[in-house]
N, C-alpha and C positions, 0 to 999 in steps of 0.2 A: 633173126635174133629176137628173143622175147625177154622182157624184164618184168619181174614181180616185185611190187613194193607194198608193204603193209604199214598202215598208219593208224594211230588212235585218234579218234574224232569226238568232239563234244556232241552231246545230244542236242544242245541248244538252250532252252529254258528250263529251269529246275525249280519246283515248288518244294519247300521244306516245312513240314508241319511238326513242331517240336513239342515235348511234354513239359510237365510242371516239376518233375522230381529233380532234374539238373537242368534248369531252364537256359542257362548261359552256355554250358558245355554242349548240350545236345541240339542247340541251335547252330552254333558256329562250327562244330566239327564236321557235320555233313556239308556246310557251306565251303569249308576249306577244301574238301575233296572235290566238290562240284566246280569251284572256281579254278583249282589246279588243273582240272581236265579241260578247261576253256569254256565252261558254261556261264550263263548269267542266272542269278537266283532271286527268288522271293522267299523270305522267311516269315512264317506265320507262327509266332510264339503262343504259348498257352495263356488263356484268360485267367487261369487260377494263380498266376504269378504276375500280377499287374505292375509291381514295382520294377521287376527285372525286365518285363516287356517294354515298359516305358523307357528305361535306360537303354536297352538294346536298340530300340527304334531311334532314340535321339543320337546315339553315338554312331551307328551304322549309317543312317540317312544323311548325317553331316560329313561323314568321311568318304563314302563311296558315291559314285554316280549312280543314278537311278536305273541306267541300262546295264549295270553290272551286279549290284547287290542292293536290295531294299527290304525293309522290315514293315509288314502290314499287321497291325494289331486288331483284335476283335474277338467275338465269341465264336461259338460253334457254327452259327449261321455264316460268318465270314469264311470259315473253312469250307463249308459247302459251296459258297459262291466262287471260291478259288479253284476247287477241284473240278468244277465244270468248265473251266477255261482250258484252252488247248496248250497246256504245258507238255514238254517233251519227256519229262521224267518227273515223278513225284516221290518224295522221300518222306515217309511217315514213321515217327516214333511215338508209341503210346500203348494203349490198352488193346486187347484182342477185340473187344466189342467195337471200338471205334475204327480199329484197322479193317475189320470186315466191311464196315459202312463205307470207308474211303475206297476200298478195292471194288466194291459193288458200284459205287457211283463213277469212278473213273473208267470202268470197264465199258461204259457207254461210249466214251471217246476213244477206246482202243489205244490209250496211252501206252507206248512201247513197254518200258519197264516201270514197275511200281515197287520200290524198295520198302519193305515192312520190317521194322525193328520193334518187336513186341516183347515177349517175356516168357512166362511159363513157370511151372513149379520146378525150379532147379533143385534136384535132390542132392543131399550130402550124406554119404555113408561113412561111418567110422567102424572098421572092423576090430577084432580083438587085438590086432597088432598096431592100431593107429593112435592109441591114446597117448597123450603127453600134455603137460601144462601149456607148452608152446602151441600145440595143435588146437587146444580149447580156446586159447586167447586169439588165435587166428580166426576161428569160427565166430566167436563172440564179437570181435572187432568188425570184420567184413561180412559176417554171415547175416546178421539181423539187426544190428544196432548202429552201424554207420549210416548216417542220414535217416535215422529212425527206421531202418529197414526199407526205406523207399528207393530201392536200387534193383533194376531189372535182373542183374546177375547175382543177387544175393541168394545164398542157399535158402530155400523155402522151408524145408523140413530136414531135421537131423535124425537119421536111422542109425542106431547104436547097437552093437552086439550086446546081448543080454548079459555077458560075463563082465562087462565094464560099465554097464548102464547106471548104477548108483554112483559109481566113481565120477562119471562124466557130468551127471547132474550136480554133484557137489563142486566140482571144479568150475563149472559154468557160473554158479553162484558166487564163487570166490572172484572170478574175473570180472563179473558185472559190478561187484562191490568195489573192486580196485579201480575200475575204469570210470565209474560214474558216481561212486559214493552211495551212502545210505539214502540220500534224497536226490535222485537223478534230475528232479525238476529244477534243482538249484545248480546243476552242472552247466558250465559254459560250453561243454563239448557235446551236448546231447540235443538233438533236433526236435522239432514238433511235426505233427501231421500237417500236410499242406492245406487241405480243405475239408469242410465239415461232412460232406457226404462220405468221403472215404474214411473219415474218423468214425462214423457211426457203423460202417461196414466192419471195421476192425473191432469195435466193442462187441458186435454180434458174434464174431469169430471167438473171442475170449470166453464166451459162455459155453463153448462146445467141448470143454475138457476141464481138467483140474489145474489150478494155478500153482505151479511149483515155486515160482519166484516172480516178484513184481505184481502186476495186476492193477496198480493204481492208475487213475486217469482224471483229467480236468477238462470238461467240455468247453469251458470258457477260453482256455488257452490252447486247446487241441493237443494237450499233453497226454501221451500214453507211456507209462513206465516200461523199461525193458522187461519183457514177460516171457517166462518159460512155461509151456503148457504140456502136461502129461495126461495119459489115460484118455485119449481122444475118443469121442463117441463114434461108433461105427456108422459110416455113411455121411459123416459130417461135411459140410461145405468147405471147412477149413482145409480138408484133405483133397478137395477136388479143385478149388479155385486158388489163383495166385493171391498170396496173402499181402505182400507189398507193404509191410509195416513191422514194428518191433515186437512180433510175436513169434516165438520159436518153438514149434512142436518138436518134442524129442520122443521118438518111438523105438522101443526095443525090438530086436529081431534075433532069431536063433541060427538061421542058415541063409547065406547069401543067395544061392540059387533059388530057394523058396521065396525069398523077398522080391527078387527080380521077376519071378513067374506070377506073382500075385497081382501084377498090374497096378500097384500103388504108386509106382514111379513113372513119371512122364518121360518116355524115351527120347522125345524130340525137344526136350527143354533147351533153353538158350545155353546153359552151361551144366555140366555134370561134375560134381566134386566127390572126391574120395580121399580119406585119410587111412593109409595102410602102408605097411612094408612088405605085405604078402604079394609076391609077383603074380601068383596064380589068380588071386582075387582081383587084382588090378586088371589083368588081362580079361577075365570074365566080364568085368564091368565095362571095359572099353568096348568089347564085342557086343554087349547088350545095348548100349546107348547109341542114339543116332545124332546126338548133339554135335555141333560144329567145334565144340571144345570140351574135352575131358581133362579136368585139372586135378592133380594128385598132390596132396599135402600143402596146398596153398589156396587162398581164397582172393579173388578179384584182381590180383596183380597182373594177370595176363591181359586184361582189358587196357592196361596202360602201355603195353608193348606195341609200338608201331608195326612190328613185323608179324603180329598175330591179327588175322582177319577176324572181324567181330560181326556176328549175325546169326540168323536162324537157319533152320534146315526145313522149314515148312510147318504147317499146323499152327499150334499156339505160339511158337517161338518167332514166327515171321519168316521171311526169306530174303536172300541176298546179304552180302557182307560189305563192310567198309573198314575204315582205319588204314592209315598208311597207303601202300600200293594197291591194296584191295579196294580202297575208297576211289582211287584214280580209275581203276578198271570198271568199278560199278557206275561211274558217272561218264563213261565214254564207250564207244563201240569201235570195233575193228573194221577197217575197210581195206580191201585189196585193190590196188591199182595195177592193171595188167596191160602191158603195151607191147605190140609187135613193131619193131623198127623196120624190118625188111619183110614185106609180105610174100609168102611162098604160095604160089599158085599151083594147086594140084587139081587138075580138071576131073580126075577119076573120083574125087570125093562127092561130086554132084550127081543126081540122077539124070537120065536113066542108067541103071547099073547093068553091066554084062555079067555072064557067068564067070568070066575070067576075074572080074572084080570081086565077086562073092567068094570065089576059091581063095583069093589072097587074103580076104577077111577071115575065112575059116581057118587058114593055116596060121594066121596071126593069133587067133583066139586059142587054138590048140597049143601053140607055143607058150602062151600065158598060163594055161591050166596045168601044163606039164611042170612048170616051175613051182 
């Protein structure tokens, strides 16, 4: 009698390096997955959010034992020091550039899994059937201006069918005015850019097209107004690099198949968005994209659903997924326990083998192939 038992087992020790855009959520959510799977964790929060990092360090280190969960603060050098330690799993959320550096460094230790949650240029397409006031409000809210666009699953650029292009621009302006008023710097609901170097990158992006709406900024307060950009210059970096800020390029197109074939859309983006009621167009888009999530007629909500795995497919979007059950699976591995209770001794399975033994094997193989 033989018994097969399969179990989920924790990797052991997990290092979580979290980003600055959602410093609390993106520190604790991976930790929840890791601890649920039975691991112990070290969290290294971003140095760009010192107040949140200090609070997280104080609360966590007072609440948990150091052999279960601990927060370690510091700059990029601290991250480098941590990644050379023999952790069993590393969970990194952040930029593509830093993700590459982390992956290169930990490869020297042959750390089994490295979970990379990066980002990419999440495309959003609105075809000629997708326009509505509600759709525009959805894009404006979650697309580029929630958290001042500093969200990895925010639609990066909006591609609009030429027949509704002017109407879409007009409706975006109305929604921005309704949400944040004529002076968004005075709005309690509008965020600021997290740090100065990223602020400057966004200002450089703003110069690569025409400002349809917004464009105001204040370097002292790191404020950039909700900004819509049109007529983007050919080959501009704003169309190649992840924006990660409150700048929304709106680009007209005439034919969906042509748009997809021009390679202006990152196929492996973290999320692909489409606003449409055309089943054929939706199917074409789904088949074209390689993203782990293709979201139709909504923005961002899927990331709050615990039944939806969240993560990249490789390349710029990172790899591996978490949230809910997917997080438990990402932070554990499967083990098979195989046990024979009554050992069956078959002398003929050991060498030397006779012609009779080989004939039996051949008959057995022939029987398998005939099936």
